[in-house]
C-alpha positions in Angstrom: 40.9 149.4 264.4 39.1 152.0 266.3 35.5 153.8 265.8 37.7 156.8 264.8 39.2 155.1 262.3 36.3 153.2 260.5 34.3 156.6 260.7 36.5 158.5 258.9 38.2 155.9 256.2 37.8 157.7 252.6 36.5 156.5 249.7 38.2 154.2 247.1 41.4 153.5 249.3 40.9 150.2 250.7 43.7 147.7 249.2 41.2 145.2 247.4 39.7 148.2 245.3 43.5 150.1 244.0 45.6 148.8 241.4 48.8 150.3 240.1 47.7 153.8 240.1 46.1 154.0 243.3 42.1 153.7 241.0 39.5 151.6 241.5 40.1 148.4 239.1 36.9 149.2 237.7 36.8 153.1 236.9 40.6 153.2 235.5 40.1 156.7 233.9 43.1 158.2 231.0 45.8 159.9 231.9 45.3 162.3 229.0 41.5 163.4 229.1 41.5 167.1 230.3 40.0 170.3 228.4 41.3 173.5 229.4 38.9 174.9 232.3 39.6 178.5 231.1 36.5 179.8 231.9 37.1 178.8 235.9 40.5 180.2 235.8 41.8 183.5 236.6 44.4 184.9 233.7 45.9 187.2 235.7 47.6 184.6 238.1 50.6 183.4 237.4 50.0 180.1 239.0 46.8 179.8 237.4 48.3 180.6 233.8 50.7 177.6 234.7 47.4 175.5 234.9 46.1 176.8 232.2 49.4 175.8 229.9 49.6 172.1 231.4 45.6 171.6 231.2 45.8 172.3 227.4 45.1 169.6 224.9 49.0 169.7 224.3 49.9 169.1 227.6 51.0 165.7 227.8 54.3 164.6 226.3 54.2 161.9 224.3 56.6 159.1 226.1 57.4 157.3 222.8 58.7 159.9 221.1 60.6 161.3 223.7 62.5 158.0 224.6 63.0 157.5 220.7 64.4 160.9 220.5 66.4 160.0 224.1 67.6 156.5 221.9 68.7 159.0 219.1 70.5 161.6 221.0 72.9 159.0 222.6 73.8 157.3 218.8 73.7 160.2 216.9 74.7 163.5 216.3 76.9 163.4 218.7 80.3 165.2 218.2 83.4 163.7 220.2 83.1 166.3 223.2 79.6 165.3 223.5 80.6 161.8 223.5 83.4 162.2 226.0 80.8 164.3 228.5 78.1 161.3 228.0 80.8 158.8 228.9 81.8 160.7 231.8 78.8 161.2 233.2 77.6 157.5 232.9 81.3 156.6 234.8 80.1 159.4 237.6 76.4 158.8 237.6 76.9 158.2 241.7 77.5 161.4 242.6 75.0 163.4 240.7 75.8 166.1 243.4 79.2 168.0 244.1 78.9 167.6 247.6 82.1 167.8 249.1 83.2 170.7 247.0 79.5 172.9 247.2 78.4 171.5 250.6 78.9 173.9 252.8 76.9 176.7 250.1 73.7 174.1 249.9 73.1 173.3 252.9 73.3 177.0 254.0 70.9 178.0 251.4 68.4 175.0 252.3 69.0 176.5 255.8 68.0 179.8 255.5 64.8 178.9 253.3 63.5 176.5 255.6 63.6 179.1 259.1 61.2 180.9 256.7 59.1 178.4 256.0 59.2 176.7 259.4 57.1 179.4 260.4 54.3 178.4 258.6 53.7 175.3 260.1 51.8 175.4 263.3 52.9 172.1 265.3 49.7 172.3 267.7 47.2 173.2 264.7 45.0 170.5 265.9 44.0 172.1 269.0 41.7 174.5 266.6 40.4 172.1 264.3 36.6 170.4 265.4 35.9 168.4 262.6 39.8 166.2 262.1 41.9 165.2 264.5 45.8 163.4 264.6 44.4 159.9 263.8 42.3 161.3 260.5 45.8 162.7 259.4 47.4 159.7 260.1 45.1 158.2 257.4 45.2 160.9 255.1 48.8 160.9 254.5 49.0 156.9 255.1 46.6 156.5 251.9 49.1 159.8 249.8 52.0 157.6 250.3 50.2 154.7 248.8 48.6 156.6 246.1 52.2 158.4 246.0 54.0 155.1 245.1 51.6 153.6 243.1 51.5 156.4 240.9 56.1 156.3 240.5 56.0 159.8 241.4 59.3 161.8 242.5 60.1 161.4 246.5 59.8 165.5 246.5 56.3 165.4 245.4 55.2 163.7 248.6 56.9 165.5 250.5 55.5 168.9 249.3 52.0 167.5 249.7 52.4 167.2 252.9 54.0 170.4 253.7 51.3 172.0 252.1 48.5 170.0 253.9 50.0 171.2 257.2 50.6 174.5 255.9 47.2 175.3 254.9 45.6 173.4 258.1 47.8 175.7 260.5 45.7 179.0 259.1 42.5 177.3 258.4 40.1 174.8 259.5 38.3 172.3 257.4 35.0 169.8 257.2 35.9 166.6 257.9 34.0 165.8 254.5 36.6 167.7 252.8 40.2 166.4 254.0 40.3 164.1 251.7 39.0 166.5 248.9 42.4 168.7 250.3 45.0 165.8 249.9 44.4 165.4 246.7 44.5 169.4 246.1 47.6 169.1 247.5 49.1 166.1 245.7 47.7 167.6 242.5 49.6 171.1 243.6 53.0 169.5 244.4 52.8 167.4 241.1 52.3 170.2 238.9 55.7 171.7 240.6 57.5 168.6 240.6 56.5 166.2 237.9 57.1 166.3 234.4 54.3 164.1 233.6 51.1 164.1 236.2 47.8 162.5 236.8 45.0 164.7 235.2 42.1 165.9 236.8 39.8 162.5 236.0 42.8 160.5 237.7 42.6 162.1 240.9 39.0 161.9 241.0 38.9 158.5 240.2 41.5 158.1 243.1 38.9 158.7 245.5 36.4 156.7 243.9 34.8 160.0 242.4 33.7 161.2 245.9 34.3 164.8 244.8 33.2 166.6 241.7 36.0 168.1 238.9 35.0 171.3 240.2 35.4 171.1 243.6 38.6 169.6 243.2 39.6 173.0 241.0 38.0 175.5 243.6 40.2 173.6 246.3 43.4 174.2 244.7 42.3 177.0 243.9 41.6 177.8 247.6 45.0 176.3 248.9 47.2 178.6 246.8 45.2 181.5 247.5 45.0 180.9 251.1 48.9 180.0 251.4 50.2 183.2 248.7 51.3 180.9 246.5 54.1 180.6 248.6 54.2 176.7 248.7 57.6 175.0 247.9 59.4 174.8 250.7 62.8 172.9 251.7 61.7 169.0 252.7 63.5 166.6 255.1 63.6 164.6 251.7 66.2 167.3 250.2 68.0 167.5 253.5 68.6 163.6 254.0 69.7 163.3 250.2 72.2 165.6 251.0 73.5 163.9 253.8 73.1 160.5 252.4 75.7 161.9 249.6 77.5 163.7 252.0 78.8 160.6 254.2 78.5 158.0 251.1 75.9 155.7 252.4 75.2 152.8 250.0 72.1 152.2 248.5 70.5 150.2 251.0 71.6 152.4 253.7 69.7 155.2 252.0 66.5 153.1 251.4 66.9 152.3 255.5 66.9 156.2 256.0 64.2 156.9 254.2 61.6 154.2 255.5 62.1 156.4 259.0 62.1 159.4 257.0 58.8 158.8 254.9 57.2 157.4 258.3 57.6 160.8 260.1 55.1 161.9 257.7 52.2 160.0 259.3 52.8 161.3 262.7 51.5 164.4 263.6 53.5 165.1 267.0 56.7 165.5 264.7 55.8 168.9 263.3 57.8 170.3 266.2 60.7 169.2 264.4 62.6 171.5 261.5 62.8 168.9 258.3 66.3 169.4 258.6 66.6 167.8 262.0 64.1 165.1 260.6 67.0 164.1 258.2 69.9 164.4 260.5 68.1 162.0 262.7 67.4 159.6 260.3 70.9 159.3 259.0 72.1 159.1 262.5 69.9 156.2 263.1 71.4 154.8 259.9 75.3 155.4 261.1 74.1 154.1 263.8 72.3 151.0 263.1 75.1 150.2 260.1 77.9 151.1 262.9 79.4 153.5 260.4 82.6 155.6 261.1 82.3 159.0 262.3 78.7 158.9 263.4 79.4 161.6 265.8 79.7 163.8 262.6 76.7 164.1 261.8 75.5 165.5 264.8 78.5 167.7 265.4 79.1 169.2 262.2 78.8 173.1 262.5 77.5 173.4 258.9 73.9 171.4 259.8 73.3 173.6 262.4 71.3 171.2 265.3 71.0 170.8 268.8 72.5 167.5 269.5 69.8 166.8 271.9 66.9 167.7 270.0 68.4 165.2 266.8 68.9 162.4 269.6 65.2 162.6 271.1 64.0 162.7 267.3 65.5 159.7 266.7 64.3 158.3 269.5 60.7 159.5 268.6 61.3 157.8 265.2 62.5 154.3 266.4 59.3 154.3 268.3 57.0 155.2 265.6 58.5 152.7 263.0 58.3 149.9 265.4 54.6 150.7 266.5 53.9 150.6 262.6 54.5 146.9 262.8 51.3 146.4 264.6 49.4 149.4 263.0 46.3 149.1 260.1 48.8 152.1 258.6 50.6 149.9 256.2 51.3 152.2 253.2 55.1 152.9 254.0 55.9 149.4 255.7 54.7 147.7 252.2 56.5 149.9 250.1 59.8 149.1 251.7 59.5 145.4 251.6 59.1 145.2 247.9 62.4 144.2 246.1 62.6 147.7 244.8 63.7 148.5 248.0 65.6 146.0 249.1 63.2 144.7 251.5 64.6 147.1 253.8 61.2 147.0 255.9 62.2 143.3 256.7 65.0 144.0 258.2 64.0 146.9 260.6 61.9 144.3 261.9 64.0 141.9 262.0 66.5 144.0 264.5 
């Protein structure tokens, strides 16, 4: 590891002192110990009002009760039509999106939103950052990928987190000592939007080995949402890829293969120049080329995708180089994630070719 990387190694992120939720083994914190921070909140803010709600003593869902209710709903008090619908939904659970029928409308709306949010990202923001650089960003993202995976959060949470970080840094400078705090605040904000149950403030602090205080985390969260005008949830490459995978009927293995490249793209600052839809299509293109699927030209020729073929192929080449280089990199979170049985050892498959 270079001297630059050593100097920015974050507290509490080494492999040996992290357990199943990214916490130091000796400092695991209960998920539901938080108290309301009403005195520090602005009750007039809709976002902060939602924070107060989720941070109240009644915020946490009793998972056992939830499972009991779900179990009961499967066996009791169901009408004949309810039972029929339940059976049909189980039979057709491989097609959760009516993608063929509504593809054009879904994709068009995502593209319209993407045009708005893509302008919020300055792909050259490192040029005016004095305390951080692209290597430090890569380390932070790698750590967030590891924490996200260990806490088993939704994939959308990770991509929204990285968008929040890049959107904030596109307009604001930050000191090196606060960089990890920014990542924690971004993950906290994204998890509040996308997760049913998310870690408490104390858990987030433990993720950094208590390098920051609760008040510092709350203050950073407030600063981020204010600087971004509370307009922070954009269409991500994960959403575009999900739709593409459904549309082209990728198998589970093929989908994981594309997601490996997609997750890896988050690490590389130089890929910010591409739109999220372009990244998703490039990953789909790699899947279709690797598995030699019929109709590979359709993924870059489809007018509904509204992409530049040359740009997609260029992006695909950069992604392939990135994944190849990760094999010998100290940034191992994505590789370790996709080497697991849960993801069908896809990382090994990539290395084997």
